[in-house]
DRENTILUM-841260 format. One line per 2 residues: their letters; for each residue y, x, z of N, C-alpha, C. Coordinates in pm, whole numbers. Layout:
a	Y,X,Z,Y,X,Z,Y,X,Z; ...
***
This chain:
ms	-120,82,0,0,0,0,127,87,0; 121,197,71,236,287,79,270,346,-57
gf	170,372,-139,193,425,-273,266,323,-360; 231,196,-346,296,91,-422,442,75,-380
vn	467,83,-250,605,74,-199,688,191,-250; 631,311,-250,702,429,-302,732,412,-451
fl	635,355,-525,655,330,-667,771,233,-689; 772,124,-613,880,25,-625,1016,85,-589
et	1016,169,-486,1141,235,-447,1191,328,-557; 1100,399,-621,1136,488,-730,1191,408,-848
vl	1124,298,-882,1170,213,-992,1309,157,-960; 1329,110,-838,1460,57,-799,1567,165,-809
ty	1535,285,-766,1630,396,-773,1671,424,-917; 1573,427,-1008,1606,450,-1149,1690,337,-1208
iv	1654,214,-1176,1730,100,-1227,1874,105,-1176; 1892,133,-1048,2026,140,-990,2105,254,-1053
qi	2042,369,-1074,2113,481,-1134,2157,450,-1277; 2072,381,-1352,2110,342,-1488,2227,244,-1484
ci	2221,148,-1393,2331,51,-1379,2460,119,-1338; 2451,217,-1249,2570,292,-1207,2632,362,-1327
il	2549,427,-1406,2600,499,-1524,2665,401,-1621; 2603,285,-1641,2661,185,-1732,2794,132,-1680
me	2803,107,-1550,2929,59,-1491,3038,166,-1504; 3005,290,-1473,3102,399,-1484,3147,415,-1629
fa	3051,407,-1721,3083,420,-1863,3174,307,-1909; 3145,186,-1864,3230,72,-1900,3372,93,-1849
gv	3386,143,-1726,3518,170,-1671,3594,274,-1751; 3525,380,-1790,3589,485,-1869,3629,431,-2006
cv	3541,352,-2069,3573,294,-2200,3693,200,-2193; 3696,115,-2092,3809,22,-2077,3938,100,-2059
la	3935,203,-1977,4055,283,-1953,4099,356,-2079; 4004,416,-2151,4038,490,-2273,4094,399,-2381
vn	4030,285,-2403,4077,191,-2505,4217,141,-2469; 4237,109,-2343,4367,59,-2300,4475,165,-2312
av	4441,288,-2281,4539,396,-2293,4579,418,-2438; 4482,413,-2529,4512,431,-2672,4597,314,-2723
ra	4561,192,-2684,4641,74,-2724,4782,84,-2669; 4795,124,-2543,4928,135,-2482,5010,242,-2553
ff	4948,354,-2588,5021,459,-2659,5066,410,-2796; 4977,338,-2865,5013,285,-2997,5129,186,-2985
hw	5122,97,-2887,5231,0,-2868,5361,70,-2827; 5349,174,-2748,5468,249,-2708,5530,321,-2828
at	5445,382,-2911,5494,458,-3026,5558,367,-3130; 5506,247,-3147,5559,156,-3248,5660,56,-3191
ra	5678,61,-3060,5767,-32,-2990,5728,-178,-3020; 5597,-203,-3030,5547,-334,-3072,5533,-433,-2957
nr	5535,-385,-2834,5506,-475,-2723,5607,-452,-2611; 5672,-560,-2569,5767,-549,-2458,5696,-544,-2324
nl	5575,-596,-2318,5501,-602,-2191,5403,-486,-2177; 5444,-370,-2222,5355,-255,-2223,5307,-218,-2083
rl	5396,-212,-1987,5357,-175,-1850,5258,-274,-1793; 5280,-400,-1818,5193,-506,-1767,5054,-497,-1830
el	5051,-477,-1959,4924,-465,-2031,4845,-343,-1983; 4914,-232,-1967,4848,-110,-1921,4797,-126,-1778
ah	4874,-190,-1693,4832,-211,-1554,4709,-300,-1547; 4701,-402,-1630,4582,-488,-1633,4459,-406,-1673
gi	4474,-320,-1772,4362,-236,-1816,4317,-138,-1710; 4412,-77,-1641,4378,17,-1534,4307,-56,-1420
al	4355,-175,-1386,4292,-252,-1278,4148,-289,-1315; 4127,-331,-1440,3991,-365,-1483,3900,-243,-1481
al	3951,-130,-1528,3870,-8,-1527,3835,33,-1384; 3931,23,-1293,3903,56,-1153,3799,-37,-1092
ef	3800,-164,-1132,3701,-258,-1078,3561,-225,-1128; 3548,-182,-1255,3418,-136,-1303,3372,-13,-1226
km	3463,81,-1206,3428,204,-1133,3391,172,-989; 3462,79,-926,3430,40,-789,3294,-30,-784
gg	3262,-109,-886,3131,-172,-893,3020,-69,-898; 3042,39,-969,2946,148,-972,2927,213,-836
ev	3037,228,-764,3028,287,-629,2955,194,-533; 2979,64,-545,2908,-32,-459,2759,-26,-489
lr	2722,-18,-616,2580,-4,-652,2521,125,-594; 2601,228,-592,2554,358,-541,2514,349,-393
tv	2574,255,-321,2539,242,-179,2394,196,-159; 2333,138,-263,2194,92,-253,2099,210,-234
vv	2128,323,-295,2036,436,-293,2079,549,-199; 2181,525,-119,2228,628,-26,2127,647,86
re	2103,772,122,2002,803,223,2060,856,354; 2180,912,349,2237,976,469,2373,917,501
ws	2410,930,629,2539,877,675,2656,949,611; 2642,1079,590,2753,1154,530,2782,1104,388
el	2677,1074,312,2696,1018,178,2761,880,185; 2718,802,283,2773,667,299,2922,673,336
li	2960,767,420,3101,783,456,3186,823,336; 3133,913,255,3205,955,134,3220,838,39
lg	3112,763,18,3118,645,-69,3215,542,-14; 3213,522,117,3306,428,178,3450,469,156
ai	3477,598,167,3614,647,143,3655,627,-3; 3563,654,-95,3592,634,-237,3619,487,-266
il	3535,398,-212,3553,255,-234,3686,209,-174; 3719,259,-56,3845,224,8,3965,269,-76
lr	3960,391,-127,4070,442,-209,4084,363,-339; 3971,335,-403,3977,259,-528,4023,116,-502
gl	3980,59,-390,4027,-75,-354,4176,-76,-329; 4227,26,-261,4370,37,-235,4448,52,-366
lt	4397,136,-456,4462,151,-586,4464,21,-663; 4353,-52,-661,4346,-181,-730,4447,-278,-670
fl	4455,-281,-537,4552,-368,-469,4695,-332,-511; 4727,-204,-512,4862,-161,-550,4893,-195,-695
ih	4794,-181,-783,4816,-214,-923,4839,-364,-939; 4759,-446,-869,4780,-591,-876,4917,-630,-820
we	4960,-562,-717,5094,-586,-660,5201,-551,-763; 5183,-439,-831,5276,-397,-935,5278,-498,-1050
ik	5160,-549,-1088,5152,-650,-1194,5231,-775,-1154; 5212,-818,-1029,5282,-937,-982,5432,-916,-984
ne	5477,-801,-939,5622,-772,-940,5676,-764,-1082; 5599,-705,-1172,5642,-694,-1312,5650,-832,-1376
qn	5553,-920,-1346,5556,-1056,-1400,5677,-1133,-1346; 5707,-1116,-1219,5825,-1181,-1161,5953,-1131,-1226
ae	5963,-1001,-1247,6081,-944,-1310,6093,-992,-1454; 5980,-1004,-1522,5980,-1052,-1660,6026,-1197,-1668
si	5978,-1280,-1575,6020,-1421,-1576,6168,-1434,-1544; 6220,-1348,-1458,6363,-1350,-1428,6444,-1311,-1552
re	6397,-1208,-1626,6465,-1166,-1748,6463,-1277,-1853; 6350,-1348,-1863,6340,-1456,-1962,6432,-1571,-1925
nk	6446,-1598,-1795,6535,-1707,-1752,6681,-1675,-1779; 6716,-1548,-1775,6854,-1508,-1803,6888,-1523,-1951
d	6787,-1505,-2037,6809,-1514,-2182,6822,-1654,-2225
***
Protein backbone atom coordinates (compact mmCIF):
# COMPACT_ATOMS: atom_id res chain seq x y z
CA UNK A 1 0.00 0.00 0.00
CA UNK A 2 2.87 2.36 0.79
CA UNK A 3 4.25 1.93 -2.73
CA UNK A 4 0.91 2.96 -4.22
CA UNK A 5 0.74 6.05 -1.99
CA UNK A 6 4.29 7.02 -3.02
CA UNK A 7 3.30 6.55 -6.67
CA UNK A 8 0.25 8.80 -6.25
CA UNK A 9 2.35 11.41 -4.47
CA UNK A 10 4.88 11.36 -7.30
CA UNK A 11 2.13 11.70 -9.92
CA UNK A 12 0.57 14.60 -7.99
CA UNK A 13 3.96 16.30 -7.73
CA UNK A 14 4.50 16.06 -11.49
CA UNK A 15 1.00 17.30 -12.27
CA UNK A 16 1.40 20.26 -9.90
CA UNK A 17 4.81 21.13 -11.34
CA UNK A 18 3.42 21.10 -14.88
CA UNK A 19 0.51 23.31 -13.79
CA UNK A 20 2.92 25.70 -12.07
CA UNK A 21 4.99 26.00 -15.24
CA UNK A 22 1.85 26.61 -17.32
CA UNK A 23 0.59 29.29 -14.91
CA UNK A 24 3.99 31.02 -14.84
CA UNK A 25 4.20 30.83 -18.63
CA UNK A 26 0.72 32.30 -19.00
CA UNK A 27 1.70 35.18 -16.71
CA UNK A 28 4.85 35.89 -18.69
CA UNK A 29 2.94 35.73 -22.00
CA UNK A 30 0.22 38.09 -20.77
CA UNK A 31 2.83 40.55 -19.53
CA UNK A 32 4.90 40.38 -22.73
CA UNK A 33 1.91 40.77 -25.05
CA UNK A 34 0.59 43.67 -23.00
CA UNK A 35 3.96 45.39 -22.93
CA UNK A 36 4.31 45.12 -26.72
CA UNK A 37 0.74 46.41 -27.24
CA UNK A 38 1.35 49.28 -24.82
CA UNK A 39 4.59 50.21 -26.59
CA UNK A 40 2.85 50.13 -29.97
CA UNK A 41 0.00 52.31 -28.68
CA UNK A 42 2.49 54.68 -27.08
CA UNK A 43 4.58 54.94 -30.26
CA UNK A 44 1.56 55.59 -32.48
CA UNK A 45 -0.32 57.67 -29.90
CA UNK A 46 -3.34 55.47 -30.72
CA UNK A 47 -4.75 55.06 -27.23
CA UNK A 48 -5.49 57.67 -24.58
CA UNK A 49 -6.02 55.01 -21.91
CA UNK A 50 -2.55 53.55 -22.23
CA UNK A 51 -1.75 53.57 -18.50
CA UNK A 52 -5.06 51.93 -17.67
CA UNK A 53 -4.65 49.24 -20.31
CA UNK A 54 -1.10 48.48 -19.21
CA UNK A 55 -2.11 48.32 -15.54
CA UNK A 56 -4.88 45.82 -16.33
CA UNK A 57 -2.36 43.62 -18.16
CA UNK A 58 0.17 43.78 -15.34
CA UNK A 59 -2.52 42.92 -12.78
CA UNK A 60 -3.65 39.91 -14.83
CA UNK A 61 -0.08 38.70 -15.27
CA UNK A 62 0.56 39.03 -11.53
CA UNK A 63 -2.58 37.01 -10.78
CA UNK A 64 -1.36 34.18 -13.03
CA UNK A 65 2.04 34.28 -11.33
CA UNK A 66 0.40 34.30 -7.89
CA UNK A 67 -1.72 31.31 -8.93
CA UNK A 68 1.48 29.46 -9.72
CA UNK A 69 2.87 30.28 -6.29
CA UNK A 70 -0.32 29.08 -4.59
CA UNK A 71 -0.04 25.80 -6.52
CA UNK A 72 3.58 25.54 -5.41
CA UNK A 73 2.42 25.39 -1.79
CA UNK A 74 0.92 21.94 -2.53
CA UNK A 75 4.36 20.36 -2.93
CA UNK A 76 6.28 22.28 -0.26
CA UNK A 77 8.03 20.02 2.23
CA UNK A 78 9.76 22.37 4.69
CA UNK A 79 8.77 25.39 6.75
CA UNK A 80 11.54 27.53 5.30
CA UNK A 81 10.18 26.96 1.78
CA UNK A 82 6.67 27.73 2.99
CA UNK A 83 7.83 31.01 4.56
CA UNK A 84 9.55 32.05 1.34
CA UNK A 85 6.45 31.18 -0.69
CA UNK A 86 4.28 33.06 1.78
CA UNK A 87 6.47 36.14 1.43
CA UNK A 88 6.34 35.92 -2.37
CA UNK A 89 2.55 35.53 -2.34
CA UNK A 90 2.24 38.45 0.08
CA UNK A 91 4.42 40.70 -2.09
CA UNK A 92 2.59 39.77 -5.28
CA UNK A 93 -0.75 40.27 -3.54
CA UNK A 94 0.37 43.70 -2.35
CA UNK A 95 1.51 44.62 -5.86
CA UNK A 96 -1.81 43.46 -7.30
CA UNK A 97 -3.68 45.52 -4.69
CA UNK A 98 -1.61 48.62 -5.50
CA UNK A 99 -2.14 48.16 -9.23
CA UNK A 100 -5.91 47.80 -8.76
CA UNK A 101 -5.86 50.94 -6.60
CA UNK A 102 -3.97 52.76 -9.35
CA UNK A 103 -6.50 51.52 -11.94
CA UNK A 104 -9.37 52.82 -9.82
CA UNK A 105 -7.72 56.22 -9.40
CA UNK A 106 -6.94 56.42 -13.12
CA UNK A 107 -10.56 55.56 -14.00
CA UNK A 108 -11.81 58.25 -11.61
CA UNK A 109 -9.44 60.81 -13.10
CA UNK A 110 -10.52 59.80 -16.60
CA UNK A 111 -14.21 60.20 -15.76
CA UNK A 112 -13.50 63.63 -14.28
CA UNK A 113 -11.66 64.65 -17.48
CA UNK A 114 -14.56 63.40 -19.62
CA UNK A 115 -17.07 65.35 -17.52
CA UNK A 116 -15.08 68.54 -18.03
CA UNK A 117 -15.14 68.09 -21.82
